[in-house]
C-alpha positions as CSV (number, residue, x, y, z in Angstrom):
1,X,7.6,-4.4,-50.8
2,X,6.7,-3.8,-54.4
3,X,5.3,-0.4,-53.7
4,X,8.6,0.6,-51.9
5,X,10.6,-0.5,-54.9
6,X,8.5,1.4,-57.3
7,X,8.6,4.5,-55.2
8,X,12.4,4.4,-55.1
9,X,12.6,4.0,-58.9
10,X,10.4,7.0,-59.5
11,X,12.4,9.2,-56.9
12,X,15.7,8.0,-58.6
13,X,14.2,9.1,-62.1
14,X,13.3,12.5,-60.5
15,X,16.9,13.0,-59.1
16,X,18.2,12.1,-62.5
17,X,16.0,14.4,-64.3
18,X,17.2,17.3,-62.0
19,X,20.8,16.4,-62.1
20,X,21.5,18.4,-65.0
21,X,20.5,21.6,-63.6
22,X,18.6,22.5,-66.8
23,X,15.3,20.8,-68.0
24,X,13.8,21.2,-71.6
25,X,10.0,21.3,-72.0
26,X,9.9,17.6,-72.6
27,X,11.9,17.0,-69.5
28,X,9.7,19.4,-67.7
29,X,6.6,17.4,-68.6
30,X,8.5,14.1,-67.7
31,X,9.3,15.5,-64.4
32,X,5.8,16.7,-63.6
33,X,4.5,13.2,-64.5
34,X,7.1,11.6,-62.2
35,X,6.2,13.8,-59.2
36,X,2.5,13.1,-59.6
37,X,3.2,9.4,-60.0
38,X,5.3,9.5,-56.7
39,X,2.6,11.3,-54.9
40,X,0.2,8.7,-56.0
41,X,2.3,5.9,-54.9
42,X,2.7,7.4,-51.3
43,X,-0.9,8.0,-51.0
44,X,-1.8,4.4,-51.9
45,X,0.7,2.9,-49.4
46,X,-1.2,0.9,-46.8
47,X,-1.5,2.4,-43.3
48,X,0.1,0.0,-40.5
49,X,-2.6,-0.9,-38.0
50,X,-1.9,0.4,-34.5
51,X,-0.1,-1.9,-32.0
52,X,-2.5,-3.9,-29.8
53,X,-1.5,-4.3,-26.1
54,X,-3.0,-7.5,-24.9
55,X,-5.1,-7.6,-21.8
56,X,-3.0,-9.4,-19.1
57,X,-4.6,-12.0,-16.8
58,X,-4.2,-9.5,-14.0
59,X,-6.0,-6.9,-15.8
60,X,-8.8,-9.0,-16.8
61,X,-9.2,-10.2,-13.2
62,X,-9.5,-6.8,-11.8
63,X,-11.6,-5.6,-14.8
64,X,-14.2,-8.4,-14.6
65,X,-14.4,-9.3,-10.9
66,X,-17.3,-7.0,-9.6
67,X,-16.1,-7.4,-6.0
68,X,-12.9,-5.4,-6.9
69,X,-14.6,-2.5,-8.7
70,X,-13.6,0.1,-6.0
71,X,-10.1,-1.1,-6.1
72,X,-10.2,-1.0,-10.0
73,X,-11.2,2.6,-9.9
74,X,-8.4,3.5,-7.5
75,X,-5.9,1.9,-9.9
76,X,-7.1,4.2,-12.7
77,X,-7.2,7.3,-10.3
78,X,-3.6,6.5,-9.2
79,X,-2.6,6.0,-12.8
80,X,-0.8,2.8,-11.9
81,X,-2.1,0.5,-14.5
82,X,1.4,-0.3,-15.2
83,X,1.5,-2.5,-12.2
84,X,-0.9,-4.9,-14.0
85,X,1.6,-6.1,-16.4
86,X,2.1,-9.9,-16.5
87,X,5.0,-10.1,-14.1
88,X,5.9,-12.1,-11.0
89,X,4.2,-9.9,-8.5
90,X,1.8,-10.0,-5.7
91,X,-1.4,-7.9,-5.3
92,X,-3.4,-7.6,-1.9
93,X,-6.8,-6.5,-3.1
94,X,-9.4,-5.2,-0.6
95,X,-12.9,-6.1,-1.9
96,X,-15.6,-3.6,-2.1
97,X,-16.8,-4.8,1.4
98,X,-13.5,-3.7,2.8
99,X,-13.8,-0.3,1.3
100,X,-17.3,0.2,2.5
101,X,-16.2,-0.9,6.0
102,X,-13.7,1.7,6.0
103,X,-16.1,4.4,5.2
104,X,-15.6,4.6,1.4
105,X,-18.6,4.9,-1.2
106,X,-18.4,4.8,-4.8
107,X,-18.6,8.6,-4.9
108,X,-15.8,9.0,-2.2
109,X,-13.5,6.7,-4.2
110,X,-14.1,8.7,-7.5
111,X,-13.3,11.9,-5.6
112,X,-9.9,10.8,-4.0
113,X,-6.8,12.7,-5.0
114,X,-4.4,10.6,-7.2
115,X,-1.8,10.8,-4.3
116,X,-4.1,9.2,-1.7
117,X,-5.2,6.5,-4.1
118,X,-1.6,5.9,-5.3
119,X,-0.5,5.5,-1.6
120,X,-3.2,2.9,-0.9
121,X,-2.5,0.9,-4.1
122,X,1.3,1.0,-3.7
123,X,1.2,-0.4,-0.2
124,X,-1.0,-3.2,-1.3
125,X,1.5,-4.2,-4.2
126,X,4.6,-6.4,-3.7
127,X,7.0,-6.4,-6.6
128,X,7.7,-10.2,-6.0
129,X,5.8,-13.4,-5.4
130,X,4.7,-13.5,-1.7
131,X,4.1,-16.9,-0.2
132,X,4.1,-16.8,3.5
133,X,5.1,-19.7,5.6
134,X,4.7,-21.0,9.1
135,X,7.9,-19.5,10.4
136,X,6.2,-16.4,11.6
137,X,5.8,-12.9,10.0
138,X,8.3,-12.2,7.2
139,X,8.7,-8.7,5.8
140,X,7.8,-8.1,2.1
141,X,8.9,-4.6,0.8
142,X,6.1,-2.8,-1.1
143,X,5.9,-0.4,-4.0
144,X,5.4,2.3,-1.5
145,X,8.6,1.7,-0.1
146,X,7.7,0.3,3.3
147,X,7.5,-3.4,4.2
148,X,4.4,-5.2,5.2
149,X,4.3,-8.5,6.8
150,X,2.9,-11.9,6.0
151,X,2.6,-15.4,7.7
152,X,0.8,-18.6,7.3
153,X,-0.4,-20.0,10.8
154,X,-0.8,-23.6,11.7
155,X,-4.3,-23.8,10.3
156,X,-2.9,-22.7,6.8
157,X,-4.5,-19.4,7.2
158,X,-2.5,-16.6,5.7
159,X,-2.2,-13.3,7.3
160,X,-0.9,-9.8,6.3
161,X,-0.2,-7.4,8.9
162,X,-2.7,-9.0,11.2
163,X,-5.4,-9.1,8.4
164,X,-6.7,-12.6,7.2
165,X,-6.8,-13.5,3.5
166,X,-10.3,-14.3,2.5
167,X,-10.6,-17.4,0.1
168,X,-8.1,-19.2,-1.8
169,X,-4.8,-17.5,-3.3
170,X,-5.7,-16.5,-7.0
171,X,-3.1,-17.1,-9.7
172,X,-3.5,-14.4,-12.5
173,X,-0.8,-15.2,-15.2
174,X,2.6,-14.7,-13.4
175,X,0.9,-12.8,-10.5
176,X,-0.6,-13.8,-7.1
177,X,-3.7,-12.2,-5.8
178,X,-4.8,-12.3,-2.3
179,X,-8.4,-11.1,-1.4
180,X,-8.6,-9.0,1.7
181,X,-11.9,-8.0,3.5
182,X,-10.0,-5.4,5.3
183,X,-7.9,-2.5,4.0
184,X,-4.2,-2.6,5.3
185,X,-3.3,0.6,7.2
186,X,-0.3,2.1,5.6
187,X,2.6,3.6,7.7
188,X,4.1,7.0,8.2
189,X,7.7,7.4,8.6
190,X,8.0,7.2,12.3
191,X,6.2,6.7,15.6
192,X,5.7,10.4,16.2
193,X,4.3,11.1,12.6
194,X,2.0,8.0,12.8
195,X,0.6,9.1,16.3
196,X,0.4,12.7,15.0
197,X,-2.0,11.7,12.3
198,X,-4.6,10.8,14.9
199,X,-5.9,13.7,16.9
200,X,-7.3,11.4,19.6
201,X,-3.7,10.2,20.3
202,X,-2.0,13.6,21.0
203,X,-1.5,13.0,24.7
204,X,0.3,9.6,23.8
205,X,2.3,11.5,21.0
206,X,3.5,13.9,23.7
207,X,4.5,11.1,26.1
208,X,6.7,9.3,23.6
209,X,8.2,12.7,22.4
210,X,9.0,13.8,25.9
211,X,10.5,10.5,27.1
212,X,12.6,10.2,23.8
213,X,11.1,6.8,23.0
214,X,9.6,8.1,19.8
215,X,13.2,7.9,18.2
216,X,14.9,5.3,20.7
217,X,12.3,2.6,19.5
218,X,12.8,3.3,15.7
219,X,15.7,0.8,15.1
220,X,14.1,-2.2,16.6
221,X,10.8,-4.3,16.5
222,X,8.3,-3.1,19.1
223,X,4.6,-2.8,19.5
224,X,3.1,0.3,21.0
225,X,-0.2,0.4,23.1
226,X,-1.4,4.0,22.8
227,X,-4.0,5.1,25.0
228,X,-6.6,7.7,23.7
229,X,-6.8,11.2,25.1
230,X,-9.8,10.3,27.0
231,X,-8.0,7.5,28.7
232,X,-5.3,9.8,29.7
233,X,-7.8,12.3,31.1
234,X,-9.7,9.5,33.1
235,X,-6.3,8.6,34.5
236,X,-5.7,11.9,35.9
237,X,-3.8,13.8,33.0
238,X,-6.2,16.6,32.0
239,X,-4.1,17.9,29.4
240,X,-0.8,17.7,27.2
241,X,0.6,20.1,29.8
242,X,0.0,17.5,32.5
243,X,2.1,15.0,30.7
244,X,5.0,17.6,30.3
245,X,4.9,18.8,34.0
246,X,4.9,15.1,35.6
247,X,8.1,13.6,36.8
248,X,10.2,12.5,33.8
249,X,11.4,9.2,35.5
250,X,7.8,8.3,36.2
251,X,6.6,9.1,32.7
252,X,9.5,7.1,31.1
253,X,8.4,4.1,33.2
254,X,4.8,4.5,32.2
255,X,5.7,4.8,28.6
256,X,7.9,1.8,28.7
257,X,5.1,-0.1,30.3
258,X,3.0,0.7,27.0
259,X,5.7,-0.8,24.9
260,X,5.9,-4.6,24.1
261,X,9.4,-6.1,23.2
262,X,8.6,-7.5,20.0
263,X,6.5,-6.8,16.8
264,X,2.8,-8.3,17.5
265,X,-0.1,-8.1,15.1
266,X,-3.4,-8.7,16.7
267,X,-3.7,-12.3,15.3
268,X,-0.5,-13.2,17.1
269,X,-1.8,-11.7,20.5
270,X,-5.1,-13.3,20.3
271,X,-3.7,-16.6,21.4
272,X,-1.2,-15.1,24.1
273,X,-1.9,-15.2,27.9
274,X,0.6,-12.5,28.7
275,X,3.3,-10.3,27.1
276,X,6.4,-8.6,28.5
277,X,6.8,-5.0,28.3
278,X,9.8,-2.7,27.7
279,X,9.4,-1.6,31.3
280,X,10.0,-5.3,32.4
281,X,6.5,-5.9,33.9
282,X,3.9,-7.9,32.0
283,X,0.4,-7.4,30.7
284,X,-2.3,-10.1,30.7
285,X,-4.0,-10.7,27.4
286,X,-7.6,-11.6,26.6
287,X,-10.3,-11.5,24.2
288,X,-13.8,-10.5,25.3
289,X,-16.7,-10.2,22.8
290,X,-14.2,-10.2,20.0
291,X,-12.2,-7.4,21.3
292,X,-8.6,-7.8,22.2
293,X,-7.9,-6.6,25.7
294,X,-4.6,-5.8,27.9
295,X,-4.5,-5.5,31.7
296,X,-1.6,-4.5,34.0
297,X,-1.5,-5.4,37.7
298,X,-2.7,-2.0,38.7
299,X,-5.8,-1.9,36.4
300,X,-9.2,-2.6,37.9
301,X,-10.6,-3.1,34.2
302,X,-8.8,-4.2,31.0
303,X,-7.9,-1.9,28.1
304,X,-9.7,-2.7,24.9
305,X,-8.2,-2.3,21.5
306,X,-10.0,0.3,19.6
307,X,-7.9,0.3,16.4
308,X,-5.3,-2.3,15.6
309,X,-2.3,-3.2,13.3
310,X,-1.2,0.4,12.4
311,X,2.3,0.2,11.3
312,X,4.9,3.0,11.9
313,X,8.1,3.0,9.9
314,X,9.3,-0.5,8.8
315,X,9.4,-2.1,12.3
316,X,6.9,-0.9,14.7
317,X,3.0,-1.7,15.2
318,X,0.6,0.4,17.0
319,X,-2.6,-0.6,18.7
320,X,-4.9,2.2,20.0
321,X,-6.5,1.3,23.4
322,X,-9.2,2.9,25.8
323,X,-7.4,2.8,29.1
324,X,-3.9,3.8,30.6
325,X,-2.2,0.6,31.6
326,X,-0.9,0.6,35.2
327,X,2.0,-1.6,36.5
């Protein structure tokens, strides 16, 4: 404060010396002295220390929990560290075990593009406190823009999109953290886009495109059972062209038989005996060797789920199966 006052006084003296427009030799010497003094005062002024951004509890958790190291690297790659502020938010964090089960290694994580890393991080971030209850699955909008769904079952187990939370809920400052041993699959904009991302489902993609169900299902809550290309070939449809050339009424009925009237994640189906299809018929449901299975009246063997809980848009869920279902 004193230095600022002295500097102002010196500056005022300099201005006064210059005000007359002419300066004699004595005045010139005084002016030089004042300028040197002003420069000295400025050079002695203390430099303000840089602002320190405190580490938030959420940052500290992700930085120090070694089971979150893959996720931590993805946050940095995605440049989404701003999400770690001490706010009332929810993070679903897949463990390193989850990343390895999905085929990631430390090297492959580091080589991810920022856009891919950002998509994964953003779908696992809910900009509010998510506390699922026992009233069934409830939607939670994510940072990605799509909703994911959470519920607490009668045994107090918390699930998100059919994936169980591991361990207790973690409170990190104002944030909630749920630990997952499986990475949540993020959705594409529509059923056709989601099926189109998987080359082994191109026959099913064509079935729903040709019958118009790819757009007709969009406004409601449905579950799609999508047979693989191999399953269609085994059922007598040897190409996408065979799907196109078959009777449209027959294919529409068959497509509807692969759609459940309601949104079902795998944990909801595990305890079911049968489910109703959009076609009007029913499918029996069972679990054999840990594999969820469906069987129509016309099937000699059940269809096993190869990949479960793939969201499409905000309301659809896809389960990839290894047999075509028959009414």
